[in-house]
C-alpha positions as CSV (number, residue, x, y, z in Angstrom):
1,M,-28.8,11.0,7.4
2,Q,-26.8,11.0,4.5
3,T,-24.0,9.4,6.3
4,H,-25.6,6.7,7.4
5,S,-28.1,6.3,4.1
6,D,-28.0,3.2,1.6
7,I,-28.4,5.8,-1.2
8,K,-24.8,6.9,-1.9
9,K,-24.7,9.4,-5.3
10,Y,-20.7,10.0,-5.3
11,R,-19.1,7.7,-7.2
12,C,-14.8,7.6,-7.2
13,A,-14.0,7.2,-10.7
14,K,-11.0,5.3,-10.2
15,C,-11.9,1.9,-8.3
16,S,-16.4,2.8,-8.5
17,K,-16.1,2.8,-4.5
18,T,-19.0,4.4,-3.6
19,F,-19.8,7.9,-0.5
20,S,-22.9,9.6,0.5
21,R,-21.0,13.4,0.4
22,M,-18.7,14.7,-1.6
23,S,-16.2,15.8,0.8
24,L,-15.6,11.9,1.5
25,L,-15.2,10.7,-2.0
26,N,-12.9,14.0,-2.6
27,K,-10.7,13.0,1.0
28,H,-10.5,9.2,-1.4
29,T,-10.0,10.4,-4.3
30,E,-6.7,11.4,-2.9
31,N,-5.9,8.0,-1.4
32,C,-7.1,6.3,-4.5
33,L,-4.8,7.8,-7.0
34,Q,-1.6,7.9,-4.6
35,Q,-2.6,4.1,-4.2
36,Q,-2.7,3.3,-7.7
37,Q,0.6,5.3,-8.8
38,Q,2.6,3.4,-5.4
39,Q,1.0,-0.1,-7.5
40,H,1.9,1.0,-10.6
41,V,5.6,1.4,-9.4
42,T,5.8,-1.5,-7.7
43,T,3.6,-3.7,-10.5
44,S,6.5,-2.3,-13.0
45,T,9.3,-3.2,-10.5
46,N,7.8,-6.9,-10.0
47,H,7.6,-7.5,-14.0
48,S,11.5,-6.4,-14.3
49,T,12.0,-8.6,-11.4
50,A,10.3,-12.1,-12.6
51,D,11.3,-11.8,-16.1
52,D,14.8,-11.9,-14.7
53,C,13.7,-14.9,-12.4
54,T,12.0,-16.5,-15.1
55,S,15.0,-16.1,-17.5
56,T,17.0,-18.6,-15.1
57,T,16.4,-21.9,-14.9
58,T,18.2,-24.3,-12.3
59,I,18.4,-27.8,-12.3
60,V,19.1,-29.7,-9.3
61,P,19.5,-33.1,-9.2
62,A,16.9,-35.8,-8.0
63,A,19.1,-36.8,-4.8
64,F,19.3,-33.7,-3.9
65,S,16.0,-32.3,-4.6
66,L,14.1,-30.9,-1.1
């Protein structure tokens, strides 16, 4: 009954997803933290790569445009 109920009493502090049981929230919280840490590392890496790419300008003559 608790699992299929529309009442979700437990909310993840990181992503606000809700759960009907504390045990489901606890499982989710472990994964949610790991995913956010991975996204943070990926985002940091992408920022430095993007900055490097945008600082270089390549001019291609119109005759050679694709």
